[in-house]
C-alpha positions in Angstrom: 185.2 5.8 63.9 187.9 3.8 65.7 190.1 6.9 65.6 187.3 9.1 67.1 186.8 6.5 69.9 190.5 6.5 70.6 190.6 10.3 70.9 187.6 10.1 73.2 189.3 7.7 75.5 192.6 9.7 75.5 190.6 12.8 76.4 188.8 11.0 79.3 192.1 9.7 80.6 193.5 13.2 80.8 190.3 14.3 82.6 190.5 11.4 85.0 194.2 12.0 85.9 194.5 15.7 85.8 197.0 16.6 88.6 195.0 18.8 91.0 197.4 19.9 93.7 197.3 21.6 97.1 200.5 22.8 98.6 201.6 25.3 101.2 203.6 26.1 104.4 202.6 25.5 108.0 204.1 27.7 110.7 203.5 28.6 114.4 202.5 32.0 115.6 206.2 33.0 115.7 206.3 32.3 111.9 208.6 29.3 112.6 208.1 26.3 110.2 206.7 23.1 111.9 208.2 19.7 111.0 206.0 16.6 110.9 202.5 18.3 110.8 199.9 15.8 109.6 197.9 17.0 106.6 195.1 14.6 105.9 192.0 14.3 103.6 189.6 11.8 105.3 187.5 11.1 102.1 190.6 10.1 100.2 192.2 8.3 103.1 195.3 10.2 101.9 197.8 12.3 103.8 201.3 13.7 104.1 203.5 15.5 106.6 205.4 18.7 106.4 209.2 18.7 105.8 211.8 20.6 107.8 210.8 23.9 106.1 207.1 23.4 107.0 206.2 22.6 103.4 203.5 20.1 102.4 202.1 18.9 99.0 199.2 16.7 98.0 198.4 15.9 94.4 195.8 13.9 92.3 192.9 15.5 94.1 189.2 15.5 93.0 187.4 18.3 91.1 185.0 18.7 94.0 184.7 20.1 97.5 187.1 18.4 99.9 187.9 18.9 103.6 191.6 19.1 104.5 192.6 18.6 108.1 195.9 19.9 109.7 196.9 18.3 113.0 200.0 18.5 115.2 200.5 17.6 118.9 200.5 20.7 121.1 198.6 22.8 118.5 194.9 23.4 117.6 193.6 21.3 114.8 192.4 23.2 111.7 190.1 22.1 108.9 189.3 23.9 105.6 186.7 23.1 102.9 188.3 23.6 99.4 186.7 23.8 96.0 189.0 23.4 93.0 188.6 26.3 90.6 192.1 25.8 89.2 194.6 22.9 89.1 196.9 24.2 91.7 196.0 25.8 95.1 198.4 27.2 97.7 197.1 27.3 101.3 199.2 28.2 104.2 198.3 27.5 107.8 199.4 29.2 111.1 198.8 26.9 114.0 198.0 28.1 117.6 199.3 26.3 120.6 196.7 24.1 122.3 197.1 23.1 125.9 194.9 20.0 126.3 194.7 17.7 123.3 194.4 17.6 119.6 190.9 18.1 118.1 189.9 15.1 115.9 187.7 14.6 112.9 184.7 12.4 114.0 183.8 9.8 111.4 180.9 8.1 113.2 178.6 11.1 113.0 176.9 12.5 109.8 179.0 15.4 108.6 182.6 14.3 109.7 183.3 17.5 111.7 185.9 18.2 114.3 184.8 17.2 117.8 184.7 20.9 118.9 182.3 21.6 116.0 180.1 18.5 116.5 176.5 18.7 117.7 176.7 15.3 119.4 179.4 14.7 122.0 181.4 11.7 120.9 184.3 10.1 122.8 187.3 9.3 120.7 190.6 7.4 121.6 193.4 6.0 119.5 194.6 2.5 120.0 197.9 3.9 121.2 196.2 6.0 123.8 194.4 2.9 125.1 197.7 1.1 125.3 199.2 4.0 127.2 196.6 3.3 129.9 197.8 -0.3 130.2 194.8 -2.0 128.5 195.3 -5.8 128.5 192.7 -6.2 125.7 190.9 -3.9 123.3 187.6 -4.0 125.2 189.5 -3.4 128.4 190.9 -0.2 126.9 187.5 0.9 125.7 185.9 0.4 129.1 188.3 3.0 130.5 186.3 5.7 128.6 183.9 7.4 130.9 180.3 6.0 130.5 181.6 2.7 129.0 181.9 -0.6 130.9 182.1 -4.2 130.0 180.3 -7.4 131.0 183.3 -9.8 131.3 184.0 -13.5 131.5 187.6 -13.5 132.5 189.8 -11.4 130.3 189.1 -13.2 127.0 185.4 -12.3 126.7 184.3 -8.7 127.1 180.9 -7.2 126.1 180.6 -3.4 125.8 178.1 -1.6 128.1 177.2 2.0 127.3 175.4 3.9 130.1 173.9 0.6 131.4 172.8 -0.8 128.0 174.5 -3.8 126.3 174.1 -6.7 123.9 172.1 -5.9 120.8 171.3 -2.4 122.1 174.9 -1.4 121.4 175.9 -1.5 117.7 179.5 -2.1 116.6 180.9 -0.8 113.4 184.2 -1.7 111.8 185.6 -1.1 108.3 182.5 1.0 107.8 180.1 -1.9 108.2 178.1 -3.3 111.1 179.7 -6.2 112.9 177.4 -9.2 113.0 178.7 -12.1 115.2 175.7 -13.4 117.2 176.1 -10.4 119.6 172.9 -11.1 121.5 174.8 -13.1 124.2 176.8 -11.7 127.2 179.4 -14.4 126.7 180.0 -13.4 123.1 183.1 -11.1 122.8 183.8 -8.4 120.2 185.9 -10.5 117.8 188.0 -7.5 116.8 191.8 -7.2 117.3 193.6 -3.9 117.8 196.0 -4.7 115.0 193.3 -3.7 112.4 192.2 -0.6 114.3 193.4 3.0 114.3 191.0 4.5 116.8 187.5 4.0 118.3 184.6 6.5 118.6 181.9 6.0 121.1 178.4 7.5 120.6 176.6 7.4 124.0 172.9 7.4 123.3 170.4 6.6 120.5 172.0 6.6 117.0 169.2 4.9 115.2 168.9 7.9 112.8 172.2 7.0 111.3 172.4 3.3 111.9 168.9 1.8 112.3 168.0 -1.1 114.6 170.4 -2.1 117.5 171.8 1.4 117.9 169.2 2.2 120.6 171.9 2.4 123.4 174.9 3.7 121.4 177.6 2.8 118.9 181.2 1.7 119.0 182.7 2.8 115.7 186.2 1.4 115.0 188.2 3.3 112.4 190.4 1.0 110.4 194.2 1.3 110.2 195.2 4.2 108.1 197.2 3.8 104.9 200.8 5.2 104.8 201.4 8.7 103.8 201.7 9.4 100.0 204.8 7.9 98.4 206.1 6.3 101.6 206.8 2.8 102.8 206.3 1.8 106.4 207.0 -1.4 108.3 206.3 -1.9 112.0 206.7 -4.8 114.4 205.4 -5.0 118.0 205.7 -7.3 120.9 203.9 -7.2 124.3 204.3 -9.3 127.4 201.6 -9.8 130.2 202.9 -11.1 133.5 199.6 -12.2 135.1 198.6 -14.5 132.2 202.2 -15.1 131.1 200.7 -14.0 127.8 202.2 -12.4 124.7 201.0 -10.4 121.7 203.0 -10.3 118.5 202.0 -8.1 115.6 203.4 -6.6 112.3 202.3 -4.1 109.7 203.4 -3.3 106.2 202.2 -0.2 104.3 203.1 1.3 100.9 201.4 4.3 99.3 201.7 6.1 96.0 199.9 9.1 94.6 196.9 7.0 93.6 197.3 3.5 94.9 197.7 2.4 98.6 198.3 -1.0 100.1 198.6 -2.4 103.7 198.9 -5.8 105.5 198.6 -6.3 109.2 198.7 -9.4 111.4 198.7 -10.3 115.0 198.7 -13.4 117.3 197.8 -13.3 121.0 198.0 -16.1 123.6 197.2 -16.1 127.3 197.1 -18.7 130.0 194.5 -18.7 132.8 194.5 -15.4 134.7 195.6 -15.2 138.3 193.6 -13.5 141.1 195.2 -11.5 144.0 195.1 -14.8 146.0 197.5 -16.4 143.4 194.8 -18.8 142.2 194.5 -19.3 138.5 191.0 -19.4 137.2 190.9 -22.6 135.2 190.1 -22.3 131.5 190.1 -18.5 131.2 193.0 -19.0 128.7 192.5 -17.9 125.1 194.3 -17.6 121.8 193.6 -15.1 119.0 194.9 -14.7 115.4 194.1 -11.7 113.2 194.9 -10.9 109.6 194.0 -7.6 107.8 194.7 -6.3 104.4 193.5 -3.4 102.3 193.9 -1.8 98.8 193.0 1.9 98.2 192.8 4.0 95.1 191.9 7.6 94.6 192.0 10.2 91.8 190.0 13.3 90.9 186.8 11.3 90.4 186.7 8.6 93.0 188.2 7.3 96.2 187.9 3.6 97.0 189.1 1.2 99.6 188.7 -2.6 99.6 189.4 -4.2 103.0 189.5 -7.8 104.3 189.8 -8.9 107.9 190.0 -12.4 109.3 189.8 -13.1 113.1 189.9 -16.4 114.9 189.6 -16.9 118.6 189.7 -20.0 120.8 188.4 -19.0 124.2 188.0 -21.3 127.2 184.7 -21.2 129.1 185.6 -21.2 132.8 183.5 -23.2 135.3 185.7 -23.6 138.4 189.1 -23.1 140.0 190.7 -26.4 139.1 193.8 -27.2 137.2 196.7 -24.8 138.1 199.2 -24.3 135.3 200.2 -21.8 132.7 199.3 -23.8 129.6 197.7 -21.8 126.8 195.6 -24.4 124.9 191.9 -24.0 125.9 190.3 -26.9 127.8 186.7 -28.2 127.3 184.3 -26.4 127.2 185.6 -23.7 124.8 184.5 -21.5 121.9 186.1 -21.5 118.5 185.0 -18.2 116.7 186.0 -17.1 113.2 184.9 -13.9 111.5 185.7 -13.0 107.9 184.8 -9.4 106.8 185.0 -8.0 103.3 184.1 -4.3 102.8 184.2 -2.0 99.9 184.0 1.8 100.4 183.6 4.1 97.4 183.2 7.8 97.1 182.2 9.4 93.8 182.9 13.1 93.7 180.4 15.2 91.8 180.8 18.9 91.1 179.2 20.1 94.3 178.3 16.9 96.1 179.4 13.4 96.7 177.9 9.9 96.9 179.4 7.5 99.5 178.6 3.8 99.2 179.8 1.0 101.5 179.1 -2.7 100.8 180.0 -5.4 103.2 179.9 -9.2 103.5 180.5 -11.0 106.8 180.7 -14.7 107.6 180.7 -15.6 111.3 181.3 -19.2 112.4 180.6 -19.8 116.1 181.4 -23.3 117.4 181.2 -24.5 121.0 182.8 -27.7 122.2 181.5 -29.3 125.4 182.9 -31.7 128.0 182.2 -35.4 127.9 182.2 -38.0 130.6 185.5 -39.3 132.1 187.5 -36.3 131.1 189.3 -35.6 134.3 192.8 -34.6 133.2 194.1 -31.9 131.0 195.6 -34.5 128.7 192.2 -36.0 128.1 190.8 -32.6 127.4 193.5 -31.9 124.9 193.2 -35.2 123.0 189.4 -34.8 122.7 189.8 -31.3 121.4 191.4 -32.9 118.3 188.6 -35.3 117.6 185.2 -34.2 118.9 182.6 -32.4 116.9 181.2 -29.1 117.9 178.0 -29.4 119.9 176.9 -25.9 118.8 177.8 -24.8 115.3 176.2 -21.6 114.0 177.1 -19.9 110.7 175.9 -16.4 110.2 176.2 -14.7 106.8 175.4 -11.0 106.4 175.4 -8.8 103.3 175.0 -5.1 104.0 174.7 -1.9 102.0 174.9 1.8 102.8 174.6 4.6 100.4 174.6 8.3 101.3 174.3 11.3 99.0 175.8 14.5 100.5 173.7 17.0 98.7 175.1 20.4 97.4 175.4 22.9 100.3 172.7 25.5 100.3 174.3 28.4 102.0 175.3 27.1 105.5 173.0 24.1 105.2 174.4 20.6 104.8 172.1 17.7 104.0 172.5 14.0 103.6 169.9 11.5 102.3 170.6 7.8 102.4 169.5 4.2 102.3 170.8 1.3 104.4 170.0 -2.4 104.7 171.1 -6.0 105.1 170.3 -9.5 104.2 171.3 -12.1 106.8 171.0 -15.9 107.1 171.6 -18.0 110.2 172.2 -21.8 109.8 172.7 -24.6 112.4 175.2 -27.4 111.8 175.6 -28.8 115.3 173.7 -31.2 117.6 172.4 -28.4 119.8 170.3 -25.5 118.7 170.5 -22.2 120.5 168.6 -20.2 117.9 166.8 -21.6 114.8 167.7 -21.3 111.1 166.5 -17.9 110.1 166.6 -15.0 107.6 166.6 -11.3 108.5 166.1 -8.4 106.1 166.6 -4.8 107.0 165.7 -1.7 105.0 166.0 1.9 106.1 165.8 5.4 104.5 166.7 8.7 106.2 167.7 12.3 105.8 169.6 14.6 108.1 170.6 18.3 107.9 172.8 20.7 109.8 172.7 24.5 109.8 175.7 26.6 111.0 175.5 30.3 111.9 177.9 32.3 114.0 178.8 30.2 117.1 175.8 27.9 116.8 174.8 24.7 115.0 171.5 22.9 114.8 171.2 19.4 113.4 168.2 17.1 112.9 166.8 14.3 110.8 164.1 11.6 110.3 164.3 7.9 109.4 162.0 5.0 108.6 163.1 1.3 109.1 161.6 -2.1 108.4 163.0 -5.4 109.7 161.5 -8.8 108.8 162.6 -12.0 110.6 161.5 -15.5 109.5 162.7 -18.7 111.0 162.2 -22.5 110.5 160.6 -24.9 112.9 163.0 -27.2 114.8 162.3 -30.1 117.2 165.2 -31.0 119.4 165.0 -34.3 121.3 167.2 -34.8 124.3 166.9 -37.4 127.2 163.4 -38.3 126.1 162.3 -34.7 126.1 161.4 -32.5 123.1 162.1 -28.8 122.8 160.2 -27.1 120.0 161.4 -24.0 118.2 158.3 -22.7 116.5 158.6 -21.0 113.1 158.1 -17.2 113.1 157.5 -14.6 110.4 157.5 -11.2 112.0 157.9 -7.7 110.7 158.8 -4.6 112.7 158.5 -1.0 111.4 159.7 2.1 113.1 160.2 5.9 112.7 163.1 7.5 114.5 164.2 11.2 114.7 166.8 13.3 116.4 167.4 17.0 117.0 170.5 18.6 118.4 171.8 22.1 119.2 175.3 23.3 119.9 176.2 26.8 121.0 179.0 28.8 122.6 177.8 30.5 125.8 179.7 33.5 127.2 182.6 32.8 124.8 183.8 30.0 127.1 181.1 27.4 127.7 180.3 24.9 124.9 176.7 23.6 125.3 175.2 20.7 123.5 171.5 19.6 123.8 170.4 16.5 122.0 166.9 14.8 121.8 166.8 11.5 120.0 164.6 8.4 119.6 165.9 4.9 118.9 164.6 1.4 118.6 165.7 -2.2 118.7 163.7 -5.0 117.1 163.7 -8.3 119.1 166.4 -10.7 118.2 166.1 -14.4 117.5 167.1 -15.5 121.0 164.5 -13.3 122.6 161.8 -14.5 120.2 162.5 -18.2 119.9 164.7 -19.6 122.7 163.6 -22.9 124.1 166.5 -24.7 125.8 169.6 -24.5 127.9 171.9 -21.5 127.3 175.1 -23.0 128.6 176.9 -19.6 128.4 174.5 -18.1 131.0 173.8 -21.4 132.8 170.0 -21.3 132.5 167.0 -22.6 130.6 165.6 -19.8 128.4 162.2 -19.5 126.9 161.6 -16.9 124.2 158.5 -14.9 123.5 157.1 -14.6 119.9 154.9 -11.7 120.9 157.7 -9.2 121.9 157.4 -5.7 120.5 160.3 -3.5 119.4 162.0 -1.5 122.1 161.6 2.2 121.6 163.3 4.9 123.5 163.5 8.7 123.9 166.7 10.1 125.4 167.7 13.7 126.3 171.3 14.6 126.7 172.8 17.9 128.0 176.6 18.4 127.8 178.5 21.5 129.1 182.2 22.2 128.7 184.1 25.1 130.1 187.6 25.7 128.7 190.4 28.1 129.5 194.1 27.7 128.6 194.8 25.7 131.8 191.5 24.4 133.0 188.7 22.3 131.6 185.5 21.1 133.3 182.7 19.1 131.8 179.3 17.8 132.8 177.3 15.3 130.7 173.8 14.3 131.9 171.2 12.0 130.3 167.7 10.7 130.8 166.7 7.6 128.8 163.1 6.3 128.8 162.6 2.9 127.1 159.2 1.5 126.1 158.9 -2.3 126.1 162.3 -3.0 127.5 163.1 -6.7 126.9 164.6 -8.7 129.7 164.7 -12.3 131.1 163.0 -13.0 134.4 163.2 -16.1 136.5 160.0 -18.1 136.8 161.0 -20.0 140.0 160.8 -23.3 138.1 163.6 -25.7 137.0 164.4 -27.9 134.0 167.1 -30.6 134.7 168.7 -28.5 137.5 168.7 -25.3 135.3 166.6 -22.4 136.5 164.0 -21.4 133.9 164.0 -17.8 132.6 161.4 -16.3 130.3 161.7 -13.2 128.1 159.2 -10.5 129.0 158.8 -6.7 128.6 158.2 -3.6 130.8 158.9 0.1 130.4 162.2 1.2 131.9 164.3 4.3 132.5 168.0 5.0 132.9 169.6 8.2 134.0 173.0 9.5 135.1 176.0 11.1 133.5 179.7 11.8 133.5 181.4 14.7 135.2 185.0 15.8 135.6 187.8 18.3 135.1 191.3 18.5 133.6 193.9 20.8 135.2 197.0 21.9 133.4 198.7 24.3 135.8 201.0 27.1 134.5 204.0 27.2 134.5 204.1 23.4 135.0 203.2 22.8 131.4 204.2 19.1 131.6 201.7 18.3 134.4 198.1 17.1 133.9 195.5 16.2 136.5 192.3 14.5 135.2 189.3 13.5 137.3 186.0 12.0 136.2 183.0 10.6 137.9 180.4 8.4 136.2 177.1 7.0 137.4 174.0 5.4 136.0 170.7 4.2 137.6 168.4 1.8 135.7 164.9 0.9 136.8 161.8 -0.9 135.5 158.5 1.0 135.7 157.4 -1.5 138.4 160.3 -0.2 140.6 162.7 -3.1 140.3 166.3 -2.2 139.3 167.6 -3.4 136.0 170.3 -6.1 135.9 174.0 -5.6 135.2 174.1 -1.8 135.7 177.7 -0.7 136.3 178.6 0.6 139.7 179.5 4.3 140.1 183.2 5.1 139.5 185.6 7.9 140.3 188.9 8.0 138.4 191.8 10.3 139.2 194.9 10.4 137.0 198.1 12.4 137.5 200.1 12.5 134.2 203.5 14.1 133.3 204.4 14.6 129.7 207.8 15.6 128.3 210.0 15.8 125.2 213.7 15.8 126.0 215.0 16.2 122.4 214.5 14.8 118.9 215.8 11.5 120.1 213.2 11.0 122.8 209.6 12.3 122.2 206.1 11.9 123.5 207.3 10.8 126.9 204.9 10.3 129.7 204.5 8.9 133.2 201.2 8.4 134.9 199.5 7.1 138.0 195.7 6.6 138.4 193.4 5.7 141.2 190.1 4.0 140.1 187.6 4.0 143.0 184.6 1.8 142.2 181.8 2.3 144.7 179.5 -0.5 146.1 176.6 -1.5 144.0 173.4 -2.1 146.0 170.9 -1.1 143.2 170.5 -4.7 142.0 167.8 -6.8 140.2 165.9 -9.6 142.0 168.4 -12.3 140.8 171.7 -10.4 141.5 173.8 -9.9 144.6 175.3 -6.6 145.8 179.0 -5.8 145.2 181.4 -4.2 147.5 183.4 -1.2 146.5 187.2 -1.3 145.7 190.2 0.8 144.8 192.7 0.0 142.0 196.0 1.8 141.5 197.6 1.7 138.0 200.9 3.2 136.9 202.5 3.6 133.5 205.4 5.2 131.6 206.6 5.3 128.0 207.7 7.3 125.0 209.2 7.2 121.5 212.9 6.8 120.9 214.2 7.9 117.5 217.4 6.4 116.2 218.4 7.1 112.6 215.3 6.3 110.5 213.8 3.9 113.1 211.5 4.9 115.9 210.9 2.7 119.0 207.7 3.1 121.0 208.1 1.7 124.5 205.3 1.3 127.1 205.6 -0.1 130.6 202.4 -0.4 132.8 201.4 -2.1 136.0 197.7 -2.5 136.7 196.3 -3.3 140.2 199.6 -2.3 141.7 198.7 -3.4 145.3 197.2 -6.7 144.1 193.7 -5.9 145.4 191.1 -8.6 145.8 187.9 -7.4 144.2 184.7 -8.4 142.3 183.5 -6.4 139.4 179.7 -6.1 139.5 179.6 -6.9 135.7 181.8 -10.0 135.9 179.8 -13.1 135.0 182.2 -15.1 137.2 181.1 -13.2 140.3 178.1 -15.5 140.9 180.6 -18.4 141.4 182.7 -16.4 143.9 185.5 -15.9 141.4 187.5 -12.7 141.8 188.8 -10.5 139.0 192.4 -10.4 137.8 195.2 -9.5 140.2 198.4 -7.5 139.6 199.4 -7.4 135.9 202.7 -6.1 134.6 202.6 -5.2 130.9 205.6 -4.3 128.8 205.4 -3.5 125.0 207.7 -2.3 122.3 206.9 -1.3 118.8 209.4 -0.2 116.1 208.7 1.6 112.8 210.9 1.8 109.8 
């Protein structure tokens, strides 16, 4: 019997590690081999590059259908679906030159197609592309994408806004799991560092079908850092300097991959002093420090592909109140936030003969502490000494366990189908003197299906979903200055159906058209339901409403793109109607000098779009002219404008790209003019904002010396040191201007 069991295990071992292999040659249309073409399999998080003869090879692949992607700068990206009928397959590729940009696989949508094949228009940018634009922070770079803005408090706190919607209406995903970090507040930043990110994808519009509650306005989907190519070791180090804040960013990364196992470690530390306006005034306590650590282990064979990732992020961010102390110190003064987020995720794909099951488990712990000023603290030295001894006045700990399982069913002809379940269990606990939101438990459960049908030049995709969210909280009585504020216990359940339908087609062989109709929803959050006290971040007394209903919306999107070899024009329009839109409204009353605001609801609508063109004139193949215009209008049904709607913006960029030789590659020089128009469409408790123009310049490229490559970037933002107020700056109400001229220099080397 033991002998038979041994034979069985030996046989299973041979099955599990049979060496399925794909190899081939990649050439251009002149049949010349291409060196350095990326060949990547997204499901396996596994890739390689072609050698000087254009040859590639990938081994240890699953006995199932896989999608292989071939990408190279200056050429059209190609994908092929492969089913292993034998252990070794030879596939050659001939790449055609592409004028504008590489096509990319979109991970945030259901079927992981190339952007050109996708029914839903998704904006994608790599971290390096955002750096090339001179982004001072990750959210600063994301807000350069058309249709995306940020509600900011200095440069240390930025909250994404997608087509006028923000807060819990915009869902953030990283490492394949939803980021939960008390995101209901405008003064709560992302808590994600670029060192752990490869790229970002932006879904502009309802994505509740795939993600459930809180994806009513859109999704920011951060793709984690890739593993190294098979059988390669990679080490990188980067350093960035910021003149305005006298800040610095230091990071490193180590990667090692084998045929089956993959490992990586990344780390970064950022520190900034108070930012300086164009008037040379430093805005006291906008300083911040951030530390990030990320590690991952991956494994794949012919049966499974797994990745275990851990990310730790800590930020100490000053909360500005005035223009006071003028120095370049980097330790935050009181009041300040101390935020820590630990994320553990496990992604696993099981390959079946004609299908696959994708499961992602996540566990997140978010600690949010806020330290306040005390009496007789008038000097920076007293601030610093108290930082070491005082207890946090606000101390929230949020724990979230999430699960996501999708079964990609066997294809039926040209029909792809996914069924799945998603959910989370979340607890919120208070450990400080003050209570912003009560101790509470949240449970989500959702089930959905979606299908896509391809034929000729057209694709139709749709789906249906059901969700249930239950929120229960404990009763709290907070006594302060002989007054009592009561947080009543709640036990609410919200149930919703959502659906989407999209159609993509190629018109007249030149115009790509996309039409999407989708519904979404957002259940009320704890702050909206239970608030009863001073919210120091927003400087007001907030009163919640236990009777709030779920927000539900219906949005229609139309996207048109016209492409030739040297000219591209696009037009994206949307109309978004929201039932029971939740907002805070001033009552005209005061509590201890704080204005009282209550949460209420009214139907609302938002509409607008993004329009632009890209000119690549021949024979000036190195020259690019990009222009885009974006606008959004938001109104309540009663006629009042919605608050914090971004101003209309026109961006023009002239960019030159060049490769001198093998020593210097991917070189660029650019100049852009951002023209932000005045914003007079304001809510009843906002003030209008004047228009302004900002000029930004940048240059950079990659220098290759022996086996080491140096990536160098130099940027200057707000070249003419313009005085301006962003309409979405939370410091605008105090008459505090945005950041002045900022020179940014960075270098990164890879071994």
